[in-house]
C-alpha positions in Angstrom: 0.0 0.0 0.0 1.2 3.4 -0.9 0.1 6.9 0.1 -1.0 9.3 -2.5 -3.0 12.6 -2.9 -6.0 12.5 -5.2 -5.7 15.2 -7.8 -8.5 14.8 -10.2 -11.0 12.6 -12.2 -10.9 13.7 -15.8 -11.6 11.9 -19.1 -12.1 8.6 -17.4 -8.9 8.6 -15.4 -8.3 9.0 -11.6 -5.0 10.9 -11.1 -3.0 10.4 -7.9 0.4 11.9 -6.8 2.5 9.6 -4.7 4.8 10.6 -1.8 7.8 10.0 -4.0 6.6 12.4 -6.7 5.3 9.8 -9.1 2.0 10.7 -10.7 -0.2 7.8 -11.9 -3.4 7.8 -13.9 -5.7 4.9 -12.9 -8.3 3.8 -15.4 -10.2 1.6 -13.0 -11.2 1.4 -9.3 -12.6 -1.6 -7.6 -16.4 -1.0 -7.2 -16.2 -1.4 -3.4 -13.6 1.3 -3.2 -15.6 3.6 -5.5 -18.7 2.9 -3.4 -17.1 4.3 -0.3 -15.3 7.2 -2.0 -17.2 8.6 -5.0 -14.2 10.2 -6.7 -16.0 10.6 -9.9 -18.6 13.0 -8.6 -17.5 14.3 -5.2 -14.9 17.1 -5.5 -14.4 17.2 -1.8 -11.9 14.4 -2.1 -9.5 16.4 -4.4 -6.4 17.2 -2.4 -7.1 14.4 0.2 -4.5 11.7 1.0 -5.3 8.1 0.5 -3.6 4.8 1.2 -4.1 2.7 -1.9 -3.1 -0.6 -3.4 -3.2 -1.2 -7.1 -2.4 -3.7 -9.8 -1.2 -3.5 -13.3 -3.3 -5.5 -15.8 -2.9 -5.8 -19.5 -5.7 -5.5 -22.1 -6.1 -7.5 -25.3 -3.6 -5.2 -27.0 -1.0 -5.7 -24.3 -1.4 -2.2 -23.0 -1.0 -1.7 -19.2 -4.0 -0.5 -17.2 -3.6 0.5 -13.6 -6.5 -0.6 -11.4 -7.0 0.5 -7.7 -7.9 -2.5 -5.7 -8.1 -0.9 -2.2 -8.6 2.7 -1.1 -8.6 4.2 2.4 -8.8 7.9 3.3 -5.9 8.9 5.6 
């Protein structure tokens, strides 16, 4: 699990900035995590810190997609 600040949801991507300065765009979030934190519609989460775990999956064109599996507000 890493700690990151939620920056935005735009064009289908959830953008997080990690403590080490790495910015990642996530295309998917596990439905349970999204149920607890509606990052698509609730702008009050912008700028908030989260602990999150994610996986890298590959689509049928072998392109990497980052998916958040677990999300917890810090």
